[in-house]
C-alpha positions in Angstrom: 21.4 25.2 69.3 20.2 22.7 66.6 17.9 25.5 65.4 21.0 27.5 64.3 22.5 24.6 62.3 20.5 25.1 59.0 21.1 28.9 58.9 24.8 28.4 59.7 25.1 25.7 57.0 23.5 28.0 54.4 25.8 30.8 55.4 28.9 28.6 54.9 27.6 27.3 51.6 27.0 30.8 50.2 29.6 32.5 48.1 32.0 34.7 50.1 31.2 38.4 50.1 33.7 40.9 48.8 33.3 43.1 51.9 34.0 41.9 55.5 30.8 41.6 57.4 29.2 39.6 60.2 29.1 36.5 58.0 32.8 36.8 57.3 33.6 37.2 61.0 31.6 34.1 61.8 33.4 32.2 59.0 36.8 33.2 60.5 35.7 32.3 64.0 34.5 28.9 62.9 37.8 28.4 60.9 39.8 29.2 64.0 37.8 26.8 66.0 38.1 24.1 63.3 41.9 24.7 62.9 42.7 24.6 66.6 40.3 21.8 67.8 41.3 18.1 67.8 39.1 15.2 66.7 36.5 14.3 67.7 35.6 18.0 68.3 36.1 18.4 64.5 36.3 15.9 61.7 39.7 14.2 61.3 41.6 15.5 58.2 43.5 13.1 55.9 45.9 13.9 53.0 46.2 11.5 50.0 49.4 12.3 48.1 49.5 10.9 44.6 52.4 9.4 42.7 53.9 11.1 39.7 57.7 10.7 39.9 59.6 14.0 40.0 56.4 15.9 39.4 55.2 14.6 42.8 57.6 17.0 44.5 54.7 19.5 44.0 53.3 18.0 47.2 56.0 19.9 49.1 54.4 23.2 48.0 51.0 21.9 48.8 52.1 21.0 52.4 53.7 24.4 52.8 50.5 26.2 51.7 48.4 24.0 54.1 50.8 24.8 57.0 50.7 28.6 56.2 46.9 28.5 56.2 46.8 26.6 59.5 45.0 23.7 57.8 44.8 20.8 60.3 46.3 17.5 59.1 45.8 14.4 61.2 46.5 11.5 58.8 48.7 11.1 55.7 48.7 8.5 53.0 51.0 8.5 49.9 51.8 6.5 46.8 55.2 6.5 45.0 56.7 10.0 45.3 53.7 10.9 47.5 54.9 8.1 49.8 58.4 9.6 50.0 57.1 13.2 50.6 54.4 12.0 53.0 56.9 9.9 55.1 59.3 12.8 55.6 56.4 15.1 56.5 54.9 12.6 58.9 58.2 12.1 60.6 57.9 15.7 61.9 60.7 17.1 59.9 60.2 20.8 58.9 59.0 21.7 55.4 62.4 23.1 54.7 63.8 19.6 54.9 61.5 18.7 52.0 62.8 21.6 49.9 66.3 20.4 50.8 65.3 17.0 49.5 64.3 18.6 46.2 67.7 20.3 45.8 69.5 17.1 46.9 67.6 15.1 44.3 69.2 17.2 41.6 72.6 17.3 43.2 72.7 13.5 43.9 71.4 12.9 40.4 68.5 10.7 41.4 67.2 10.9 37.9 70.2 8.8 36.8 68.2 5.8 38.2 66.0 6.4 35.2 67.9 8.2 32.5 71.1 6.2 33.0 69.3 2.9 32.1 70.3 1.3 28.8 67.6 -1.0 27.8 69.7 -3.2 25.4 72.2 -4.3 28.1 69.3 -4.7 30.5 67.6 -7.1 28.1 70.8 -9.0 27.3 71.6 -9.4 31.0 68.0 -10.5 31.6 68.2 -9.1 35.1 66.4 -6.3 36.8 68.5 -3.6 38.6 68.4 -1.9 41.9 67.9 1.9 41.9 71.0 2.8 43.9 70.5 6.6 44.0 66.9 6.5 45.2 67.7 3.7 47.7 70.7 5.6 49.1 68.5 8.7 49.5 65.7 6.9 51.3 68.0 5.0 53.6 69.9 8.1 54.6 66.7 9.8 55.8 64.5 7.0 56.9 66.9 4.2 58.0 66.0 3.1 61.5 62.6 4.8 61.5 59.4 2.8 61.9 55.7 3.8 61.2 55.2 3.6 65.0 57.7 6.4 65.6 56.2 8.9 63.2 54.6 12.1 64.5 51.5 11.6 62.3 49.8 8.3 61.4 51.0 7.4 57.9 50.3 4.8 55.2 51.8 4.1 51.8 50.9 1.6 49.1 52.8 -0.9 47.0 51.8 -3.8 44.7 52.7 -7.5 45.0 54.1 -8.2 41.6 53.2 -11.9 41.8 49.5 -11.4 42.7 48.7 -7.9 41.6 47.4 -7.3 45.2 47.5 -3.8 46.7 49.7 -3.8 49.9 49.1 -1.0 52.4 51.9 -0.3 54.9 51.0 1.1 58.2 53.6 -0.5 60.5 57.2 -1.8 60.5 60.3 -0.3 58.9 59.6 2.9 57.1 62.4 2.8 54.5 61.4 -0.6 53.1 57.8 0.5 52.7 58.8 3.7 50.9 61.3 2.0 48.7 58.6 -0.5 47.6 56.1 2.3 46.9 58.5 4.1 44.5 59.9 1.0 42.8 59.3 1.1 39.1 58.0 -2.3 37.8 59.6 -3.8 34.8 63.0 -2.1 35.3 63.8 -2.1 39.0 64.0 -5.4 40.9 61.0 -5.9 43.3 61.6 -5.1 46.9 61.5 -8.4 48.9 59.8 -8.0 52.2 58.5 -11.0 54.2 56.7 -13.2 51.6 56.1 -10.3 49.2 57.8 -9.0 46.0 56.8 -5.4 45.9 56.7 -2.6 43.2 55.4 0.9 42.8 51.9 1.4 44.4 50.9 3.8 41.6 50.0 0.8 39.4 47.1 -0.1 41.7 46.3 3.0 43.8 47.8 6.2 42.6 45.8 8.5 45.0 45.4 6.5 48.3 42.2 8.1 49.5 40.9 4.8 51.0 44.2 4.3 52.9 43.8 7.8 54.5 40.2 6.9 55.5 41.3 3.5 56.9 43.8 5.4 59.1 40.8 7.3 60.6 40.3 10.4 58.3 36.7 11.7 58.0 37.5 14.4 55.4 40.2 13.7 52.8 42.1 16.2 50.6 43.7 14.7 47.6 46.9 16.3 46.1 47.4 15.3 42.4 49.5 16.6 39.5 48.3 18.0 36.2 50.8 18.0 33.3 50.8 19.0 29.7 53.2 16.5 28.1 51.9 15.6 24.6 55.0 14.4 22.8 55.8 10.8 21.8 58.2 8.9 24.0 61.7 8.5 22.5 62.8 5.1 23.9 61.6 1.8 25.3 62.1 3.1 28.9 60.3 6.4 28.4 57.4 4.5 26.7 57.2 2.2 29.8 57.2 5.3 32.1 54.5 6.9 30.1 52.3 3.8 30.1 52.6 3.5 33.9 51.9 7.2 34.2 48.8 7.0 32.1 47.6 4.0 34.0 48.1 5.8 37.3 46.2 8.9 36.0 43.2 6.7 35.0 43.1 5.1 38.4 43.4 8.6 40.0 40.2 9.7 38.4 38.2 7.1 40.3 40.1 7.7 43.6 39.5 11.5 43.4 35.8 10.9 43.4 36.1 9.4 46.8 37.9 12.4 48.3 36.3 15.5 49.6 38.5 18.0 47.9 41.2 17.8 45.2 44.1 20.2 44.8 45.7 20.0 41.3 49.3 21.2 40.9 50.0 22.5 37.4 53.4 21.1 36.6 53.6 22.0 32.9 55.7 19.7 30.7 57.6 17.9 33.5 58.1 14.2 33.1 58.3 11.6 35.9 62.1 11.5 35.6 62.8 15.2 35.6 64.4 15.1 39.1 66.6 18.2 38.3 63.3 20.2 38.3 62.0 19.1 41.7 62.1 22.7 43.1 60.1 23.9 40.1 57.5 21.3 40.8 57.3 22.3 44.5 56.9 26.0 43.5 54.0 25.0 41.2 52.4 23.1 44.0 52.7 26.1 46.3 51.1 28.4 43.8 48.2 26.0 42.9 47.5 25.2 46.5 47.5 28.8 47.6 45.0 29.7 44.9 42.7 26.9 46.0 43.0 27.3 49.7 39.9 29.4 50.3 37.8 26.8 48.4 39.3 24.0 50.5 38.6 25.8 53.7 35.0 26.4 52.6 34.5 22.8 51.7 35.9 21.6 55.1 33.8 24.1 57.1 30.6 23.0 55.4 31.5 19.4 56.2 32.5 20.2 59.7 29.7 22.6 60.6 27.4 20.0 62.3 30.1 18.9 64.7 31.4 22.4 65.3 27.9 23.7 66.1 27.5 21.0 68.7 30.3 22.5 70.7 29.0 26.1 70.6 
């Protein structure tokens, strides 16, 4: 059987033919085997969901496309909005619940946690605030849940504001971990947990590929956002948001190199605070992921070929 490995690898690595032939039949047979097997019969698959504020709702569309394609997912790691989406998905709730989250984000005016902030009173008061809308939303869906109760192993990242250390949550209360991961530094009060003072994980790890691998993933798909905003910020707050966003994008470039495949959702001119456009971001993620699905399958099959052939 080892003699078949090199020809099989070359077959998978070759461009797909326009017509359906023996090679395409073999590809589909291998994909069926890969999609239905469980580790260690195939490599374990991890998702790394980036931050990006409201734009990160594009992950919902990516998850729907993966589910429709039958793409196996064993481990999930998320940062900021990726942590929120990843937590709901890992809890076993159907994808429709995520779309409901997007609609609720607009209805509950989650964006007011950002757009409703007046910087002058904030400076005069010399006190950080608590994001009540986001906190209420997370607690309503995750209160009482722990990492240990999730259907899929999950991790999310935050940063200790006192030390700059990256903190990776994999156990304990889920709502506290997600609140910390989405917590905007400089405006929202740090989430206090044990001896830590925690803020948004996007500052230190915007695409948590390493966290997915630490959970046990062999092959990691990173889901990230691509936007086209090129206008100057109009306030102190939007300037802060843009600086954090740029910092996260720079970090993401390094993390993406450590992944096996990257799906990029094209979210146009959406800003991190456009929570009334969550559904639009989700649809953009669905379209982008669907267009890239064949390439992702090819990449995974090439990686998985040695292990799959051993079982033939």
